[in-house]
N, C-alpha and C positions, 0 to 999 in steps of 0.2 A: 421328876428327875430329868434334867436337860439332856438332849440327845444331839448327835451330829448326823447330818443327812449327806449322803454321798450320791451324786447324780451323774450317771455315765451316759454315753451316747447310744449304746446298744445293750440288749440283755446279756449277750455273751461277755461283754466287758464288765458289766456289773457283777457277773458270777466270779470273775477273776478277782475283783476287789473284795468280794465277800470271802473268798478263800484266803486272800492275803491278810485280811482283817480278822479272820476266824469268826465271821458273823454266821452263826449256825441257827439263828432264831427261826421263827415261823416264816414260811413263804406265803405271802398273800398275793392277791391279784395285782401284779404290777410293781411289787416291791418285796424286799426281804428285811425283817426287823428283829433285832435282839434288844437286850436291856440297855445297851450303850449306843447303838447305832441303827440307822435306817439306810438301806441302799435301794435306789430306784434308777430308772433309766428312761431315756427317750427312745424312739425307734427311728433314728435319723431326725429329720425335721418334724416338729409338732406344730409349728406356726409358720405361716407364709404371708406374703404381701397380698393385700386384697385386690380384686378386680377393679378396674376403673369405675364401673357402675356403682361400687360401694360408696364412692364420693358423691356421685350424682347420676341419676338414671339416664341423663342425656348422653353419657359416655358409653352406654351399652351399644348404641348404634354407631357404627364407624362413619365418621363424617370429617371432612377437611375443616369444617367450621369450628370443630372442638380441638383442633391441634394448634400449637403444641400443648400436651397435657403435662402440667408441671404443678402438682399439689404442694401446698406450703407445709402441710403435715401429712405424713404417710400413715396409712391405715394397715392394720395387720389382723389376721384371723386364724383361728385354730383350723387345721386341716381336718375335714369331716371324718375321714377314715381312721384317724388316730385320736379322736376326741376323748375316748374312754381313758387312754393312757395319759393324755394331757390333764384330765380332771384328777387322776390319781396323783400325778406329779404336783399339780397346783395345791392339792389338799395337804401334801407332805411339806411343801415349801412354806406354807403359811400356818402349819401346826404350831400352837403355842409352846410346846415342849421342845421344838427344834430351834436351837439357838445358833448353831454353826452349820453353814452349807459348804461342802467341799465340791467344787465344780470339777468333774472328772471326764468331761467330754473330750473328744480328740484334741490333742495339743497343736492347734493351728487356727488359722483365721476362720475357717468354716465351723470348726468345733466351738469356737468362741461365740460365733453368731447363733448357733443352735441353742446354746444355753441362754444367751442374753434375751432372745425373743421369748423364750419360755418365762423367764423371770419378769420381763416387761408385761406379758399378758396375765401372769399370775398376780401381779401387784405385790411383790415381795418388799417388805419394809422392816427395818430394825433388826436385821440378822447380820451376823458376822459371816462374810463370804470369802473363802479361800480358794485359790486356783491351783489345782494339781497339774503339773506339767511333766510328762514322762516320755521316755524314748522307747520303751518296750513294755510288754505286759508280764514280765517276770515278777515274782513276788518281791524280790529285793528292790526292783525299780519302782514298783507301786508304793511300797512302804517308804522309800526315799522321797518320792513325789509328795506323799501326804505329810511327811515329816518336814519337808522344806517348802511346803505350799505358801505362796505369797498372797497378800491381800488382793482381792479381785480387781480393785481399783488400779493396780499397777498394769493391768491389761486393757485399760480404757481406750488407749490409742489403737490397739489392735482391734478392739470391738468397733471403734469408729470406722476403721478401714473396712471391716466386714460389712457394716451397714451401708457404707458408700458403694462398695462393689455391687451389692444387691440392688441398690437404688439406681446405679448407673446402668446395669443390664436391663432392669425393669423399664426405665425411662427411654433408653435407646431402643429397646425392643418394641415397646408399645407405640412410641411416636413414629419411628422409622418404618416399622412393619405396616402400620396403618397408613401412613403417608404414601409409601411406595405402592401398596396394594391398591389404594383408592386412585392413585394417579396412573399406575401402569398395569394393574392386574387384568383389566379388560383387554389390554393390548396383547398380553401373553395368551389369555384365554381365546381370543379371536384367532390368533396365529395357530394355536394347538387344537382349536375346535373343542374346547372343554367348557364346562358350565361356569366355573369360577376358579380363579387362581389367587391364593393367598400367598403373599411374599413373606417369608420368614427372614428377618434381618436382625443381626446382633453385633455387639461390639467386637467379639472375638470370632464368632463363626463366619461372618461375612469376610473378614480378613483372610481366614484360612481358605475359604472357597476361592478367593481371588488368587491366592498362591498356586492352587492346583490348576485353575483355569489358565493363568498366565503361562505356567509351565507347559500345559498341553498345547497352547497356541505357539509357543516357541518351537516345540517339536514338529508341529505341522508346517511351520514356515521354514524349517531347516532344510537346506539342500545339501545332500551328501556330495562331498568332493573327493574324487578318487586321487590317489597319489601313489607314487612308485618308489620304493626304497631299494637300495643296492646293499646286499649283505654278502660278506666274505666269510668263508670257513677256512680256518688255519689249523694246521697240525702242530700240536704242542706235545712232543713225545709221541705216545700212542693215542692221545686224546685229541678231540676236536673242539675248538673254541670258535665262537662266532663274533664278528664285529660288524657294526652298522656304520655305513658311510655318512659323514656329515660334511657339509660345505663350509668349513671353517676358514678363517683368514689364511691365504696362501693357496687355496683351492682354485682350480681353473673356473669353477662355477660360483665362487664367492660373490654374493650380492646379485646373482643372475636372476632375471625375471623368469627363467625356466624352472626355478625352484618352487616347491611347496614347502615352506619353512626350510630349515637347514638340513633336514634329514630325508628329504624326498623330492621327487620331481613331479611336475604336473602331467607330463606325458611319458608313456612307457618307452617311446623311441629314444628320448634323452637318456633314460636310465641305461638302455642297452648300448647307446653310444659310449657311455662311461665304461661299461664292462669291456667293450671292444678296445678301448684305449688302455685299460689296465691289464688285459689278458697276457700280453707278451711277457710280463714279469712272473716268474715262477715262485719267488720268495717275497714275503713282506718283511719289513724291518721294524723291530720294536722301537717306536719313537719315544715313548714315555711309559713308565710303569710306576704306580704308587701303591703302597701297602699301608693299611692302618687298621687298628682294632677299633671296633665300634661297640658302644654299650647301649643297650635298650632297657630302660627302667620299667618296672611294673606299672600298669596304668593306674590312675586314681580309682577310688572305690565307686560303687554304683550310687547314683541318685536314681530317682524314679524314671526320668527321661532316658538315661543311659541303659537302664535295665529293660525298659520297653523297646528301645531300639534293638538291643541284643536279642530279645525274644522274638521280635518281628523278623529279624535277619536269620536267626539260627533255627527257630522253632516254627516260624510262619504263623504266629498267633498275634492277634490284634492287641493294641495298647490297653483297651478296656479289659480284655481277658487277662493280660499280664497283671494289671492292677488288682483284679479280683483274686488272682492266685497269691500275689504277694501280701494282700490284705489278709487272706486266709493264713498264710505263714506267720504274719504278725499276731493274729488272734490266737494262734496255737503256740505262741511264745518262741517260735523258731528264729525270727528276725526282728530287727528294730523297726521303728516307725517308718512306713514306706513312702509317705507323701512328703518327700524332702527334695530340696534343690541342691543340697550340699554333697560334695564328693570326698570329704575329708572327715577325720575324727576330731573331737574336741580334746583339749589337753586333759581334762578330767577323766574322760573315757580312756585315753591313751595310757594313763597311769594305772588303770585297773584292767587292761586288756588281757592280761594273763588269765583272767576268769573265763572270758569267752573262749580262749584257746584251750584251756583245760577242759571245758565242757565239750569241746569238739573231739577230744581224743577218742571217744567211743564210737565215732561215726565212720567205721570201716576204713577204706583206703585214704579218704580225706583226713581221718583221724590220725593216721601215721604221719602226715605232714604236720599236723598240729603238735604232735608229740616231738617231732624233730625240732620244731621252732622253740618249744619249751626247753628241750635239752640243750640246745645251743645258746639259748638266751637271746635270740635274734629280736625278740619283741621289746627288749629293754630300752632301745634307743629310738623307738618309733615316734616319741613325742618331739624329737628334734628334726624330723624329716618333713618333706612336703605333704605327707599324708596326714599330718596334724596341723590344723590352722584354725584357731578360734575366729579369726576375722572373716573367714569364708562361710561361717555358719550363722544362719538367722534363727530359725525355730528349732531345727533338728540337724544332727550330723548324718553322715552317709548311712545307707542300708548295709548292715552287717549282721552276721549270725550271732545269736545270743549265747550259743553253746548249750542251750536247754532244749527240751522237747523231743528227745530221741524216740520216745514212744509214739508221739504224734507224727514224727517223720515216717515211721513204718506204715502208717495208715494213709499217707498221702497218695494221690493219683500219680501215675508215672510222669505226667507233664509237670505237676507241682514239684516233684522231686528234682526234675531237670532244672527248674527255675531256682530252687533252693541251692542246688549244686553250683549254679552260676555265681550266686551270691557268696557261697563259701569259698570257691576257688579264687574269686577276685580278692576276697578278704585275706586269705592265706598268702596270696602272691606278694603282698606288700612287705612281708617279712623276709623275703628271699632276695638275694643279690640280683643285679641286672644280668640279662642274657648278654653274652659276649660273642661278637662275630669277627672273623677276619675278612676284611674287605679288600679286594684288589681291583684297581682301575687300570685298564690296559689301552694304550693308543698305539695302533700299528700304522705304518705308512707304506703305500704302494704307489710308486711313480708320483710322489708328491701329494697324493690324496690320503686323507686320514680316516681310519676306522676305529670305532670306540666299542670297548667291551667292559662290562662290569660284573663281578662275581663276588659272592660271599659265602662263607661256611660258618655254621654255628660251632663255636669252640667250647663254650660253657653254657649249659642250659639255664642256670640261674632260676628265675621265677617261672620259666617255661616248663620246668619240672612239674609244677602244679597246674599252670594255666593251659599248657599245650601249645603247640606251634601255631603261628599265625596262618590264617587261610587267605591272606591278601595276595592278589595276583602278582603284584610288583615283587613281593618277597620271594614267591615261588619262581618267578622268571630269573631272579638274580642268584638263586641258590645253585651250588655245584657240589660235587663230591670231593672228599679230601684228597683223592689221588690227583685230580686235576689241579687242586689248589697247591699240592706239594710240587707238582711239575711246574706250575706258574711261578712258584717261589724261586725257582732256579733261573728264571729269565732276568735279563738285564738290558739296559739300553743298548741298542745295536744288534741284539740277537736276531737271527734270521728264522722266519717261520714259513714252511712250505704252504703255498696256497692250494687248498683242496678244491674249492669251488667258489665261483662268483655267480650270484643269482639276483633276479629281480623279484621283489615281493610286493604284490598289490595290496593296498589298504584303502580305507575310506574314512573320512571324518565321521564322528559319531554325534548324534543329537544329544541334547541334555537328557539326563535320566528322569523318568517319572518319579514322583515321590512314592515311597511305600509308607505304610502306617508308622513304622519306626523312624524313618528319616524325617517324616513330617513332624513327629513329636520333637525331634532335635531342632528342626528348623523353627518351630514355634518357641522353643526354649531360647533360641538365639535371635529372636526378633526377625524372623524371616530368612536368616542366612543358614544355608545348609553347609556347615563346616565339617569336613570329614576328619580333620586332625583333632584328636581329642585333647591334646595339650593346648592347642590354640583355643579350643572351645572354653577350656577352663580359665584361660587368661582374659578373654573378652566378656565372660559371662556377666549379664546384668538381668534386669527384669525383662522377661520375654513376653510372648503372647499367651495369655492365660496363665495358669499355675499348674504345678505338678498334680494337684488334686483334680483339675478340671479338663486338662487337654484331651485325655482319652475320651471323655464323655462328649466333648465338642465334636470330635471326629465321628463318633458313633451317631450323634444327632444328625450331622450332615448326610450321612449314609441313610439314616432312617427316613429323612424327609426327601430323599431322592435327589439331592443336589450333587452328591458324589456317589460313585460306585466303588466298592471295595472287592477286589478279587481275593477270596479267602485262601486260595492256594498259594498265591504269590505275595499277598498283602499290598499289591499295587493299587494306588488311588487314581481314579480318572473322573473327570466331570461328566455329568449327564447333560442332555440337551437343555433340560429345565435349569440346571445349575449354571450353564453358560448364559442362558437368557437372563437369569437373575443377576449374574455378573455384569452383563451389558446394561441392565437397568441401573444398577448401583453406580457403575462407571460413568454413566451419563447424568447422574443426579447428585449423589453424595460420594464422590470419588474418594474422599479421605477415609471412608470406612474400609477401603481396600488397602490402605497403607500400613504395612507391618510396623514401621518405625513409630507411627502415630499411635497405633494400638498399643505398642509396648510402652509408650510414654504415659498412657493412662494407667497402666499397671505400675509403672514406676511412681506415679503420683500417689497411688494407694500405699505403696511402700513408704513414701515420705510421711503420709498420715500416720501409719503404724509406728514410725520412728519419732513422730512428734515434730518433724521439720516444718510441716505446713498444717493448717487447721482444717477441720471438717468443713467449715464455712467457706474457706478459700477454694477448696476442691469443688464444692457444690456450685459455687458461683461460676467457675470455669465450665462445669458440665452443662449448666442451664444455658449459658451463652452459646455453647456449641450446638445444643439442640435447637434453640431459637433461630440461630443464623442459618443452619442447614435446612430447617423446615421452611423458613421464608424463601430460601434459595430455590427449593424444589417447587414451591407454590408459584413462583414466578416463571417457571420453565414451560415451554410449549414444544416439546421434542418427541412426543409419542410417535409421530409418523416416521421420524428419522430412525427410530429403533428397528423398524421393519428391515432396513438394510443390514443391520447387525445380525438380526435373526436369520435373514437369508444366507448370510455368510457362514453361519454355523450349521444350518439345516442339512446340507449335503453329507455331513459326517455322521448323521444319525438316521439315514434313510431306513435302515433295517428296523430301527426301533419305532419310527413314527410313520413309516410307509409314505414318505414325502416325495417319492419319485413322480414327477409330473403334476403333483398337487401338494402345496405346502400344508394342507390341512390333514391332521392325523385322523385315521379312521378307527384305530384301535383304542383300547382303554388307556387313558393317560395316567401317569403316576402322580400328577399334581394334586394338592389338597383341594377339596371341593366345598369346604364350608369355613365360616369365620369362627364358629364357636370354639372349636378345639384350639384355635390359635390365639384366642382372645388374651390369654396371659402366658401360655406355655412357651411361646416362641421367643419371649424376650430374654429369658434367663439362659445364656449360653454357658454359665458356670453352675 
């Protein structure tokens, strides 16, 4: 009797498929079997790319003479630690009674790659292969995925993209890590007085290192500039309002070199001279007052990057920890597929969204909001809003709650519950109306000089009823109570306001902010641009640096190899001395590896392959030309000595770490790697 074989990515996922298919047959070592079906699993990757020495033993020794390393055919091998499970899967894939294979690995590029490597190594032939593509692990979604499974060949372009991504990281990592280690490793070792320094270089990780180092150097070079603002306090009824002086057209200081921008002076004496000029006037006159209502719409739904940023900002947890938690929520059927770049729903999901809402009604206080949405029917028009857009979805829609898994929720850790609540609140918010503010802009005049005030009051909570008030400093600064608002409503042009006080307030310019782990994830998503406004982020979104599935791991690796330091309490990222030295080496040899736009263009190219816009051969030709030209360029350089000047410029900032006062040689234990072996293959794959 012919059987169907279902192959999942993890044992836990295989168990969910077994439940959905009601496969209750015998459980053997590495698979579950009934009369109709067999279910087995990988344990993540079972197959990997071979070390260079598998091609020729001459590659085992790192040598400039063997570079660039560009094999015509790539070799793969079973990972020794999981060989037993691979043998089980291979046996099942090639069993004569298995006529149909359902590929149930994670629905994405990496999941596709995991299965294709196994199939390739197992030598599968003559079988019907169907691809199961699901957005959650609920029983309904699993059964739908099986029912609508497409022929595996429809995902061949995605598989090509996955193979290319791995080859690209492998080739760039091996060639450039070996090249720069052999060329410059001894220079770093001599400077730090260590035995051996292996440089770990990769397509994505080196670019991210560059972003952090550049930001740190911007901060170091930044010179704070003091400035002095003049602030007036006016009496409006029994309340006090503040206005800030600006040197607009008509001011005696308009265009003056004494100004620092239009709202401050370079010297305190000038600010006090202005106050002396203004003091004789006891009343200010309302020059202009404008009132308008302002709507603020609910934000778009979470993708992985947005959720990682939120958890870094609010909970101070790292992106890889956030990914671990949301993956747990996914496997417990609480949320949909987490490794997504989309922030909207699909039309198909929007039509069935009441199911998710209905399932949430039992979740305590949040369930009350879900009940309210169902009662009012607010969910019915969601397909026609900006929160539903099929064009903005590639593999998966945004992360939303499934409405299932209430029992699993009760057993979550407190931190996992917080992350889940973030997802639920963001989801419920989109069914509520905008928050409505009353905004008042006031311009007052004192002896011809203008003072500007801005206030706003929340009139209608709208979606903030679920999401809570914003914690942004700008919004807090502009908020005022209703009494002051009502008093200001009575003002009109020409009204006189008693001047309570004129004061000088000193300020200073601020350096750029360091990246934290969350803002770095967003910067990677937006090809190196840290864009604070999330509406703007959604408009310019394209292929960034790395992918949702890999960005957290890249940051984690950079910290692990001690190129970056992560403050666990604040999640702030800073470079280490070694990281800065590696940056200087790359900057003087293969500078393009530090270019976020170029790195993003490689990722965009992989997207084109997945879409079928360009061929695998075209992409590979471009990659090989890049590696050859950069390798030849470095081999022709003779700049090792000049790097010492770069290292000397960095060293003073790390005296505490390396005891470099009076002697540039470190006396303590260095954090750099001391052997080649561990880096022979591992450092290439930054995804």
